[in-house]
mmCIF file of the C-alpha atoms, coordinates in Angstrom:
data_MODEL
# 
_entry.id   MODEL 
# 
loop_
_atom_site.group_PDB 
_atom_site.id 
_atom_site.type_symbol 
_atom_site.label_atom_id 
_atom_site.label_alt_id 
_atom_site.label_comp_id 
_atom_site.label_asym_id 
_atom_site.label_entity_id 
_atom_site.label_seq_id 
_atom_site.pdbx_PDB_ins_code 
_atom_site.Cartn_x 
_atom_site.Cartn_y 
_atom_site.Cartn_z 
_atom_site.occupancy 
_atom_site.B_iso_or_equiv 
_atom_site.pdbx_formal_charge 
_atom_site.auth_seq_id 
_atom_site.auth_comp_id 
_atom_site.auth_asym_id 
_atom_site.auth_atom_id 
_atom_site.pdbx_PDB_model_num 
ATOM 1  C CA . MET A 1 1  ? 14.563  20.460 21.237  1.00 0.00 ? 1  MET A CA 1 
ATOM 2  C CA . ARG A 1 2  ? 14.020  17.039 22.360  1.00 0.00 ? 2  ARG A CA 1 
ATOM 3  C CA . SER A 1 3  ? 10.452  16.877 20.615  1.00 0.00 ? 3  SER A CA 1 
ATOM 4  C CA . LEU A 1 4  ? 12.359  18.144 17.266  1.00 0.00 ? 4  LEU A CA 1 
ATOM 5  C CA . LEU A 1 5  ? 14.925  15.461 17.662  1.00 0.00 ? 5  LEU A CA 1 
ATOM 6  C CA . LEU A 1 6  ? 12.369  12.868 18.158  1.00 0.00 ? 6  LEU A CA 1 
ATOM 7  C CA . MET A 1 7  ? 10.440  13.833 15.194  1.00 0.00 ? 7  MET A CA 1 
ATOM 8  C CA . GLY A 1 8  ? 13.710  13.768 12.953  1.00 0.00 ? 8  GLY A CA 1 
ATOM 9  C CA . VAL A 1 9  ? 14.453  10.308 14.359  1.00 0.00 ? 9  VAL A CA 1 
ATOM 10 C CA . LEU A 1 10 ? 10.807  9.299  13.794  1.00 0.00 ? 10 LEU A CA 1 
ATOM 11 C CA . LEU A 1 11 ? 10.988  10.586 10.027  1.00 0.00 ? 11 LEU A CA 1 
ATOM 12 C CA . ILE A 1 12 ? 14.436  8.899  9.544   1.00 0.00 ? 12 ILE A CA 1 
ATOM 13 C CA . SER A 1 13 ? 13.473  5.502  10.829  1.00 0.00 ? 13 SER A CA 1 
ATOM 14 C CA . ALA A 1 14 ? 10.151  5.635  8.883   1.00 0.00 ? 14 ALA A CA 1 
ATOM 15 C CA . CYS A 1 15 ? 12.117  6.519  5.829   1.00 0.00 ? 15 CYS A CA 1 
ATOM 16 C CA . SER A 1 16 ? 14.626  3.721  6.273   1.00 0.00 ? 16 SER A CA 1 
ATOM 17 C CA . SER A 1 17 ? 12.056  1.213  7.247   1.00 0.00 ? 17 SER A CA 1 
ATOM 18 C CA . GLY A 1 18 ? 10.173  1.904  3.901   1.00 0.00 ? 18 GLY A CA 1 
ATOM 19 C CA . HIS A 1 19 ? 6.921   2.088  5.735   1.00 0.00 ? 19 HIS A CA 1 
ATOM 20 C CA . LYS A 1 20 ? 4.459   4.733  3.705   1.00 0.00 ? 20 LYS A CA 1 
ATOM 21 C CA . PRO A 1 21 ? 1.436   5.045  5.549   1.00 0.00 ? 21 PRO A CA 1 
ATOM 22 C CA . PRO A 1 22 ? 0.501   8.294  4.314   1.00 0.00 ? 22 PRO A CA 1 
ATOM 23 C CA . PRO A 1 23 ? 1.000   7.607  0.537   1.00 0.00 ? 23 PRO A CA 1 
ATOM 24 C CA . GLU A 1 24 ? -1.210  4.604  0.711   1.00 0.00 ? 24 GLU A CA 1 
ATOM 25 C CA . PRO A 1 25 ? -4.386  6.147  1.880   1.00 0.00 ? 25 PRO A CA 1 
ATOM 26 C CA . ASP A 1 26 ? -3.652  9.196  -0.336  1.00 0.00 ? 26 ASP A CA 1 
ATOM 27 C CA . TRP A 1 27 ? -3.683  6.752  -3.359  1.00 0.00 ? 27 TRP A CA 1 
ATOM 28 C CA . SER A 1 28 ? -6.761  5.017  -1.995  1.00 0.00 ? 28 SER A CA 1 
ATOM 29 C CA . ASN A 1 29 ? -8.524  8.363  -1.918  1.00 0.00 ? 29 ASN A CA 1 
ATOM 30 C CA . THR A 1 30 ? -7.711  9.179  -5.310  1.00 0.00 ? 30 THR A CA 1 
ATOM 31 C CA . VAL A 1 31 ? -8.874  5.955  -6.835  1.00 0.00 ? 31 VAL A CA 1 
ATOM 32 C CA . PRO A 1 32 ? -12.599 6.444  -5.450  1.00 0.00 ? 32 PRO A CA 1 
ATOM 33 C CA . VAL A 1 33 ? -12.345 9.936  -6.739  1.00 0.00 ? 33 VAL A CA 1 
ATOM 34 C CA . ASN A 1 34 ? -11.579 9.157  -10.347 1.00 0.00 ? 34 ASN A CA 1 
ATOM 35 C CA . LYS A 1 35 ? -14.168 6.357  -10.240 1.00 0.00 ? 35 LYS A CA 1 
ATOM 36 C CA . THR A 1 36 ? -16.707 8.830  -9.283  1.00 0.00 ? 36 THR A CA 1 
ATOM 37 C CA . ILE A 1 37 ? -16.062 10.886 -12.524 1.00 0.00 ? 37 ILE A CA 1 
ATOM 38 C CA . PRO A 1 38 ? -17.212 8.061  -14.900 1.00 0.00 ? 38 PRO A CA 1 
ATOM 39 C CA . VAL A 1 39 ? -20.069 7.315  -12.438 1.00 0.00 ? 39 VAL A CA 1 
ATOM 40 C CA . ASP A 1 40 ? -21.398 10.791 -12.782 1.00 0.00 ? 40 ASP A CA 1 
ATOM 41 C CA . THR A 1 41 ? -21.100 10.660 -16.644 1.00 0.00 ? 41 THR A CA 1 
ATOM 42 C CA . GLN A 1 42 ? -23.117 7.543  -16.304 1.00 0.00 ? 42 GLN A CA 1 
ATOM 43 C CA . GLY A 1 43 ? -25.699 9.185  -14.177 1.00 0.00 ? 43 GLY A CA 1 
ATOM 44 C CA . GLY A 1 44 ? -26.166 11.958 -16.952 1.00 0.00 ? 44 GLY A CA 1 
ATOM 45 C CA . ARG A 1 45 ? -26.665 9.397  -19.634 1.00 0.00 ? 45 ARG A CA 1 
ATOM 46 C CA . ASN A 1 46 ? -29.560 7.871  -17.657 1.00 0.00 ? 46 ASN A CA 1 
ATOM 47 C CA . GLU A 1 47 ? -31.286 11.144 -17.144 1.00 0.00 ? 47 GLU A CA 1 
ATOM 48 C CA . SER A 1 48 ? -31.066 11.653 -20.836 1.00 0.00 ? 48 SER A CA 1 
# 
């Protein structure tokens, strides 16, 4: 029970503080993935 309560408090405090550690890395990972798509296209042009 204490672990659940602690998790809830941490979640609430994190939301209240405005800290968003998970979203930032997620967006960072999404950016390179999007960049990889055009890079692959350029690679195909080089092969041609």
